[in-house]
C-alpha positions as CSV (number, residue, x, y, z in Angstrom):
1,M,62.7,99.8,169.9
2,V,63.9,102.8,167.7
3,S,61.0,105.5,167.7
4,T,62.1,108.4,164.8
5,P,59.7,110.7,162.3
6,E,60.5,108.8,159.3
7,P,61.8,105.6,159.1
8,L,65.7,104.8,159.4
9,P,67.7,103.8,155.8
10,P,68.2,99.8,156.1
11,E,72.2,100.9,156.6
12,C,71.3,102.4,160.0
13,T,69.1,99.2,161.3
14,H,71.6,96.9,159.6
15,A,74.2,99.3,161.8
16,V,72.1,99.2,165.0
17,T,71.8,95.0,164.6
18,A,75.1,94.8,164.2
19,E,76.3,96.5,167.1
20,L,73.9,95.1,168.6
21,D,75.7,91.6,168.0
22,R,78.8,92.6,169.0
23,I,77.6,93.9,172.4
24,D,76.1,90.7,172.8
25,V,79.6,88.3,171.7
26,M,81.9,90.8,173.8
27,W,79.8,90.9,177.2
28,S,77.1,88.4,177.5
29,R,77.9,85.8,180.2
30,F,75.3,83.7,178.9
31,R,76.9,82.8,175.6
32,S,79.8,80.4,176.1
33,D,81.2,82.1,173.0
34,S,81.5,85.4,174.4
35,T,84.3,87.3,175.5
36,V,83.0,87.4,179.0
37,G,82.0,83.2,178.7
38,E,86.3,82.8,177.5
39,M,87.0,84.7,180.9
40,A,84.7,82.8,182.8
41,R,87.1,79.2,182.3
42,R,90.6,81.3,182.3
43,P,92.5,84.1,183.2
44,G,94.9,86.1,180.5
45,R,94.7,89.1,178.6
46,F,91.2,90.5,176.8
47,P,91.6,93.2,174.7
48,I,88.6,95.6,175.3
49,P,87.4,97.6,171.9
50,E,88.1,101.5,172.4
51,S,83.7,101.3,172.0
52,D,83.7,99.9,175.2
53,Q,86.6,101.3,177.7
54,P,83.8,103.7,178.8
55,L,81.9,101.0,179.9
56,V,84.7,99.6,182.0
57,D,85.7,102.3,183.2
58,W,82.4,103.4,184.3
59,Y,82.1,99.9,186.7
60,W,85.2,100.8,188.4
61,R,84.1,104.1,189.1
62,L,80.8,102.2,190.3
63,Y,82.7,99.9,192.4
64,Q,84.7,102.5,194.1
65,S,81.7,104.8,194.6
66,T,79.4,101.9,196.2
67,G,82.1,100.5,198.2
68,G,82.4,97.4,196.2
69,A,78.7,97.0,196.5
70,V,77.9,97.6,192.2
71,S,80.4,94.8,190.8
72,P,80.5,92.8,187.6
73,F,81.7,90.0,189.6
74,V,78.5,88.8,190.8
75,G,78.3,86.6,187.6
76,Q,79.1,83.4,190.2
77,A,76.4,84.3,192.5
78,L,73.8,85.1,190.3
79,A,74.5,81.8,188.4
80,D,74.5,79.7,191.7
81,A,71.1,81.6,193.0
82,G,69.5,79.8,189.5
83,Y,70.1,83.5,187.3
84,D,71.9,80.9,185.2
85,A,72.8,80.9,181.1
86,S,69.9,78.4,180.9
87,Y,67.6,80.4,183.5
88,S,67.1,77.1,185.8
89,L,65.9,79.5,188.7
90,R,67.1,76.6,191.0
91,R,69.4,77.9,193.8
92,I,72.3,75.5,194.9
93,A,73.3,75.6,198.6
94,G,75.9,77.7,200.1
95,I,76.4,80.9,197.3
96,A,80.1,82.0,198.9
97,P,80.7,86.4,198.5
98,C,81.8,87.4,195.5
99,P,85.3,88.0,194.7
100,T,86.9,92.1,194.9
101,W,88.1,94.0,191.9
102,S,91.8,93.0,192.7
103,D,91.0,89.3,193.4
104,V,90.1,89.3,189.3
105,I,91.7,92.4,187.6
106,E,94.9,93.4,187.3
107,S,94.7,96.1,185.0
108,H,91.8,97.1,182.5
109,D,93.4,100.0,180.3
110,G,93.1,99.1,176.9
111,E,92.6,95.4,177.9
112,L,91.3,93.3,180.9
113,V,94.0,92.0,182.6
114,T,92.8,89.0,184.7
115,R,94.3,87.3,187.8
116,L,91.6,84.3,188.0
117,A,88.8,83.1,186.0
118,A,85.7,84.3,186.8
119,I,82.0,85.3,185.7
120,I,81.7,88.9,185.0
121,D,78.2,90.3,184.3
122,V,77.1,93.8,183.2
123,G,73.6,93.9,184.0
124,A,74.2,96.8,185.9
125,A,75.0,99.3,183.2
126,G,75.5,97.3,180.3
127,K,72.2,98.0,178.9
128,G,72.5,101.2,179.7
129,F,75.8,101.2,177.4
130,A,73.9,99.2,174.5
131,I,71.3,101.9,174.7
132,D,73.4,104.7,174.4
133,R,75.2,103.0,171.3
134,V,72.1,102.1,169.4
135,A,71.3,106.0,169.9
136,A,74.7,107.3,168.5
137,I,74.1,105.7,165.6
138,V,70.5,106.8,165.4
139,A,71.6,110.5,166.1
140,E,74.0,110.3,162.6
141,Q,70.6,110.1,160.9
142,T,68.1,112.6,162.8
143,G,68.0,114.5,166.1
144,T,64.5,113.3,166.8
145,F,64.7,109.8,168.6
146,I,63.8,107.7,171.3
147,V,65.5,104.6,171.9
148,D,63.7,102.4,174.2
149,G,65.3,99.7,175.9
150,S,62.3,97.5,178.1
151,G,61.3,101.0,179.3
152,D,65.0,102.3,180.3
153,M,65.5,104.7,177.1
154,V,67.3,107.8,175.5
155,I,65.1,110.7,174.5
156,S,66.1,113.4,171.8
157,T,62.8,114.8,171.1
158,G,63.7,118.3,171.0
159,D,61.1,120.8,171.9
160,T,58.2,118.2,172.4
161,P,58.6,116.8,175.9
162,V,58.1,113.2,176.4
163,R,56.1,111.8,179.9
164,V,57.6,108.5,180.9
165,A,55.6,106.5,183.2
166,L,57.5,105.5,186.8
167,E,56.0,102.0,187.0
168,H,54.7,100.9,190.6
169,P,56.7,98.4,191.9
170,A,54.0,96.3,193.2
171,D,51.6,96.5,190.2
172,P,52.5,97.2,186.6
173,T,49.3,98.4,185.5
174,K,49.8,101.6,187.6
175,A,52.6,104.7,187.8
176,I,53.9,106.0,191.0
177,G,54.3,109.4,189.1
178,V,55.7,110.6,185.5
179,A,59.0,112.2,184.4
180,E,58.7,114.4,181.8
181,M,61.7,115.0,179.3
182,S,63.1,116.2,176.3
183,S,66.6,115.3,176.4
184,G,69.0,112.7,178.3
185,A,68.0,109.0,179.8
186,I,66.0,107.5,182.4
187,C,66.8,104.3,183.8
188,A,65.1,102.1,186.2
189,S,66.0,98.7,188.4
190,A,63.3,97.0,190.6
191,S,63.9,93.9,192.3
192,N,60.5,92.5,191.5
193,R,61.6,92.4,187.7
194,R,63.6,89.3,187.8
195,S,62.5,87.2,191.6
196,W,62.6,83.6,191.4
197,A,61.5,81.1,194.2
198,D,65.1,79.8,195.3
199,G,64.7,75.9,194.6
200,I,65.6,74.7,198.1
201,G,62.1,75.6,200.4
202,E,61.8,79.3,200.7
203,S,58.6,80.8,199.5
204,A,58.5,82.5,195.8
205,G,60.0,85.6,195.1
206,T,62.7,85.0,197.6
207,W,65.8,85.7,195.6
208,H,65.9,88.3,192.8
209,H,69.0,89.5,190.8
210,I,70.2,92.4,192.4
211,I,72.8,90.5,194.7
212,D,75.2,92.2,197.6
213,P,78.5,90.8,196.4
214,K,79.6,90.9,200.2
215,T,77.1,88.4,201.0
216,G,76.1,86.7,197.7
217,T,72.4,87.3,198.6
218,P,69.9,89.7,197.5
219,T,69.8,93.4,199.0
220,W,66.1,94.3,200.0
221,D,65.9,97.4,201.8
222,V,65.1,99.2,198.4
223,V,62.8,97.7,196.0
224,A,62.9,100.0,192.9
225,T,65.0,103.1,191.3
226,W,64.7,105.7,188.7
227,V,67.5,107.7,187.4
228,I,67.5,110.4,185.0
229,A,71.2,111.2,183.4
230,P,73.2,112.3,180.4
231,S,73.6,109.1,179.2
232,A,71.9,105.9,179.9
233,M,74.6,103.9,180.8
234,I,75.2,106.4,183.5
235,A,71.7,106.1,184.4
236,D,71.4,102.5,184.4
237,G,74.3,102.1,186.5
238,L,73.3,104.9,189.4
239,A,70.2,103.2,189.1
240,T,71.5,100.4,190.7
241,A,73.7,101.9,192.7
242,L,71.1,103.5,194.8
243,F,70.1,100.2,196.1
244,F,73.3,99.9,198.1
245,T,74.4,103.3,198.4
246,P,72.6,107.0,199.4
247,A,72.2,109.3,197.1
248,E,73.8,112.2,199.0
249,D,76.9,109.6,199.3
250,L,76.8,109.2,195.2
251,Y,76.4,112.7,194.6
252,A,79.8,113.5,196.8
253,R,81.8,110.6,195.3
254,S,80.6,111.3,192.1
255,E,82.0,114.8,191.3
256,G,81.1,116.0,188.0
257,L,78.0,113.7,187.6
258,D,75.0,115.5,187.2
259,F,71.7,113.1,188.3
260,D,68.3,113.0,189.3
261,Y,66.3,110.3,191.0
262,V,63.2,108.9,192.4
263,L,63.3,105.8,195.0
264,I,61.2,103.4,196.9
265,R,62.1,101.4,199.9
266,H,60.8,98.5,201.4
267,N,58.6,100.4,203.2
268,G,56.6,102.5,200.8
269,Q,59.1,105.5,201.8
270,V,59.8,107.8,199.0
271,E,63.0,109.2,198.5
272,Y,63.4,112.1,195.3
273,S,65.2,114.7,194.0
274,D,62.8,117.5,192.9
275,F,63.8,118.3,189.4
276,P,61.7,120.0,187.0
277,G,59.0,117.7,184.9
278,L,58.9,115.6,188.0
279,E,55.3,114.7,189.0
280,L,54.1,112.1,192.0
281,F,51.5,110.4,192.4
282,V,52.6,109.3,196.1
């Protein structure tokens, strides 16, 4: 959803739709006709559009900063767990750990050169990337806007700050706090958003979409994160990274990155950076 003071001209809305379609055809693992779909069938050389190189570079940086925990190669594990193209939500037995970056990727500058076929999933930062792309198109028409991708946002509201509720992970009718901001991006990640029974006897909610690539199983210590950063792609990726890597390590390993965060652990403990505009109710 895009909010602006005045309606956007048709050429702008058409450009937004076209760009989202282009991203889907390039990166969706749920489409057999996408570039990622082709990469799942065979190794080879796959051109990276110039506009998309930052997404690939950011994934490589996330992979390094988290010791491989944030990986685009969780696609097969997610599909085997039931988060597949048909949304079967039925897990198979014996999910294998994910391949490493060097197992799959020979090089990633200008083109992805792959050594083997693999299901790539860019869900950890792809939505943020798409939101940034939409925001760039809208910004050509107006400096005042909000691009809201299901709660992940790029905000540009000048002197009028926006209060963004931080949804309680156990009760979507409540908030654990509010972040007030007039520029930048805020993205969230929560294990309850896409969870399901595993289909082979365990209780409902046993599985969710945030997979540890080293084990091929969900991570459980952290249940929800929020990150404020200059771009949605950065915020989105860091919101996932915090499920695996302490914030202090991310700060140390991500030199030059400016971000703030809120995090809730499974035991209810809340961690956060004390940034202006943050109000917590816990």
